[in-house]
C-alpha positions in Angstrom: -14.3 1.1 8.4 -12.3 -0.8 5.8 -14.6 0.5 3.0 -12.8 3.9 3.3 -9.2 4.5 2.2 -7.7 6.8 4.8 -5.1 9.4 3.9 -3.5 12.0 6.2 -3.1 15.4 4.6 -1.6 18.3 6.7 -3.1 21.7 6.3 -2.1 25.0 7.7 -3.6 25.4 11.2 -5.4 28.7 10.4 -7.7 27.3 7.8 -11.3 26.8 8.9 -12.1 23.1 8.5 -15.2 23.4 6.3 -13.5 25.7 3.9 -10.4 23.5 3.7 -12.4 20.3 3.1 -14.6 22.0 0.5 -11.6 23.3 -1.4 -9.7 20.0 -1.4 -12.7 17.9 -2.3 -14.2 20.1 -4.9 -17.7 20.5 -3.5 -19.7 23.5 -2.2 -23.1 22.7 -0.8 -22.8 19.6 1.4 -25.5 17.0 1.7 -24.6 15.2 4.8 -26.1 12.6 7.1 -25.9 14.8 10.3 -25.9 18.5 11.1 -24.4 19.9 8.0 -20.6 20.2 8.4 -20.6 24.0 8.9 -23.3 23.5 11.6 -21.3 20.8 13.4 -18.3 23.2 13.3 -20.3 26.2 14.5 -21.9 24.2 17.3 -18.5 22.8 18.4 -16.7 26.1 18.3 -19.5 27.9 20.2 -19.7 25.1 22.8 -16.0 24.9 23.7 -14.5 27.8 25.8 -12.0 29.7 23.6 -9.8 30.4 26.7 -9.4 26.7 27.4 -9.2 25.2 23.9 -6.6 26.4 21.4 -7.3 26.7 17.7 -4.8 24.0 16.9 -6.6 21.6 19.3 -9.9 22.7 17.9 -8.8 21.7 14.3 -8.1 18.1 15.4 -11.3 18.0 17.5 -13.2 18.9 14.3 -11.3 16.7 11.8 -8.9 14.2 13.4 -7.7 10.8 12.4 -9.9 7.6 12.5 -11.5 6.0 14.3 -12.8 9.2 16.0 -12.5 11.4 12.9 -13.7 14.4 14.9 -17.0 16.3 15.2 -17.0 17.1 11.5 -15.0 14.1 10.1 -17.3 11.6 11.7 -19.7 12.2 8.8 -17.2 10.4 6.5 -18.6 7.2 8.1 -22.2 7.6 7.0 -23.0 3.9 7.4 -22.0 3.8 11.1 -25.5 4.3 12.5 -24.0 4.4 16.0 -22.0 7.5 15.2 -25.3 9.3 14.4 -27.8 7.4 16.5 -29.7 6.6 13.3 -32.3 3.8 12.8 -33.5 3.9 16.4 -37.1 2.8 16.9 -37.0 3.1 20.7 -34.9 4.7 23.5 -33.3 1.3 23.9 -31.9 1.5 20.4 -30.7 5.1 21.0 -28.9 4.0 24.2 -27.4 0.9 22.5 -25.9 3.1 19.8 -24.7 5.7 22.3 -23.0 2.9 24.3 -21.2 1.7 21.2 -19.9 5.2 20.5 -18.7 5.5 24.1 -17.1 2.1 24.1 -15.4 2.9 20.8 -14.1 6.4 21.5 -13.6 6.7 25.3 -10.6 4.2 25.4 -9.0 6.2 22.6 -9.6 9.4 24.4 -8.0 8.1 27.6 -5.1 6.2 26.1 -4.2 9.0 23.7 -4.3 11.7 26.4 -1.9 9.8 28.7 1.3 11.6 29.4 4.3 10.4 27.3 7.6 12.3 27.8 6.9 16.0 27.4 3.6 15.4 25.5 0.7 13.0 25.0 0.8 9.4 23.9 -1.4 10.2 20.9 -3.0 13.7 21.1 -4.5 13.7 17.6 -6.3 10.4 18.1 -7.6 11.6 21.6 -8.9 14.9 20.2 -10.6 13.1 17.3 -12.2 10.6 19.7 -13.5 13.5 21.8 -14.9 15.1 18.6 -16.6 11.8 17.6 -18.4 11.8 21.0 -19.4 15.4 20.4 -20.8 14.4 17.0 -23.0 11.7 18.4 -24.2 14.0 21.2 -25.1 16.8 18.7 -26.9 14.3 16.4 -29.1 13.3 19.3 -30.9 16.7 19.0 -30.9 16.9 15.2 -31.9 13.2 14.5 -34.4 12.4 17.2 -37.8 13.8 18.1 -36.6 15.4 21.3 -37.1 18.9 20.0 -40.7 18.0 19.0 -41.3 16.6 22.5 -40.0 19.7 24.1 -42.3 21.8 21.9 -45.3 19.7 22.8 -44.4 19.9 26.5 -43.9 23.7 26.4 -40.4 23.3 27.8 -38.1 24.4 24.9 -34.9 24.5 26.9 -35.1 21.0 28.4 -31.9 19.0 27.9 -31.9 15.3 27.5 -30.6 13.0 30.1 -26.9 12.0 29.6 -26.1 9.5 26.9 -22.5 9.2 28.0 -20.8 7.4 29.7 -24.0 5.4 30.2 -27.5 5.8 28.8 -30.6 4.6 30.6 -33.6 4.1 28.2 -36.0 4.5 31.2 -34.9 8.2 31.5 -36.3 9.0 28.1 -39.9 9.4 26.8 -41.1 6.1 25.5 -41.9 7.6 22.1 -38.3 8.9 21.5 -36.9 7.7 18.2 -34.7 8.6 15.3 -35.4 8.3 11.6 -35.0 5.4 9.1 -31.8 5.9 7.3 -31.0 3.4 4.5 -27.4 2.2 4.9 -27.7 -0.5 2.2 -25.8 0.7 -0.9 -27.4 -2.0 -3.0 -30.9 -0.8 -2.2 -33.1 0.7 -4.8 -33.5 3.7 -2.5 -30.5 6.0 -2.0 -29.1 6.6 1.4 -30.9 9.9 1.8 -34.2 8.5 0.3 -37.4 7.6 2.0 -39.4 4.8 0.3 -42.5 6.0 -1.6 -44.8 4.4 0.9 -42.9 5.8 3.9 -40.5 4.2 6.3 -40.5 0.4 6.6 -42.0 -1.1 9.8 -41.3 -0.6 12.6 -39.9 2.9 11.9 -42.1 5.8 12.6 -40.4 8.4 10.4 -37.6 8.7 7.8 -34.4 10.5 8.6 -35.2 12.6 5.5 -38.4 14.0 7.1 -37.3 14.0 10.7 -33.8 15.5 10.7 -33.1 19.1 11.7 -29.6 19.1 10.3 -30.0 22.5 8.8 -32.5 25.4 8.4 -33.5 24.1 4.9 -34.4 20.6 5.8 -38.1 19.6 5.9 -38.3 19.5 9.7 -35.5 21.9 10.5 -37.3 24.7 8.5 -40.5 24.5 10.6 -41.0 27.4 13.0 -41.1 26.8 16.8 -44.5 28.2 17.9 -44.3 31.4 19.9 -40.7 32.1 19.0 -38.7 33.5 16.1 -36.7 30.2 15.9 -36.8 27.4 13.5 -36.7 23.8 14.7 -33.1 23.7 13.5 -32.3 26.7 15.7 -33.7 25.0 18.7 -31.9 21.7 18.0 -28.6 23.6 17.5 -29.1 25.6 20.7 -29.7 22.4 22.7 -26.8 20.6 21.0 -24.5 23.5 21.9 -25.3 23.4 25.6 -25.1 19.6 25.7 -21.7 19.8 24.0 -20.4 22.3 26.6 -21.6 19.9 29.3 -19.9 17.0 27.6 -16.7 18.9 27.3 -16.7 19.7 31.0 -17.4 16.1 31.9 -14.7 14.6 29.6 -12.1 17.2 30.6 -12.7 16.3 34.2 -12.4 12.6 33.3 -9.1 13.1 31.6 -7.8 15.2 34.4 -8.8 12.6 37.0 -7.4 9.7 35.0 -4.3 11.2 33.4 -3.7 14.3 35.4 -4.4 18.0 35.0 -1.3 18.5 32.8 -2.6 15.9 30.4 -6.0 17.7 30.2 -4.2 21.0 29.5 -2.1 19.5 26.8 -5.1 17.8 25.2 -7.0 21.0 24.8 -4.3 23.6 24.5 -1.9 22.0 22.0 -2.6 20.3 18.7 -1.8 20.6 15.0 -3.3 20.6 11.5 -6.6 18.8 10.9 -6.8 15.6 8.9 -8.8 15.4 5.7 -10.5 12.0 4.9 -10.9 11.2 1.2 -14.2 9.5 2.1 -15.7 13.0 2.8 -15.7 13.6 -1.0 -18.4 11.0 -1.6 -20.4 12.0 1.5 -20.6 15.7 0.5 -21.2 15.1 -3.1 -24.4 13.4 -2.0 -23.5 9.9 -3.1 -23.2 8.4 0.4 -24.7 11.0 2.7 -27.7 13.1 3.4 
């Protein structure tokens, strides 16, 4: 997105991403447009096997260079509704946004993970693209009403059908949707706001009231009947399992396309994370939720 000035800043590899970003940007309690940054990081770290993904690779998966930006850094692009599956009235909308994410990130993943000399053509970009796909996959569970449908069906652990590499709207419940999220900076309502009269037609709910991005959000704080979990906990649990599945799928794709050595280099080497200046505005609440 040209609206953001991008700057690469190298950090020591041992710093946890959320701590590093918070320190550099001067904010503490993030208000973001997806799973809060610490939750995206936790889900990603829990989902990827530690014996297969090095810490250096993990750092770039979490915050890598644009266009992928990583599983955490993708939130710097709050107005890219396809990154977060926002503003989807029907499963068709969700699948269209997921297809845009796939078409944007998968070529970068494959070209960047191609062997070049003793390394990869562009390992940081490939890892960031992988992280961008993880971000969208995780947001499916925090931004849609899939969790609510599972609760209503009495099947809490049901995973959604795949959204990558293709997404079939007919595989999803017809009432599946995500929330209205205002991406118009000139609007009288802030990005995180919901109009006083509720979401504009044809949206069923606002992102503000539907999201399960953290345990303190309106919907995320609601208990799951018959359990000791909140809706946020269930969304994070499902997102973690789905992220593990996506990792296995994409690692196999890289191995089949570029060779097993490329897959090993992609996930077992790496370097410092990147920090995007645009994160400052997002986490200060001026462009995010």
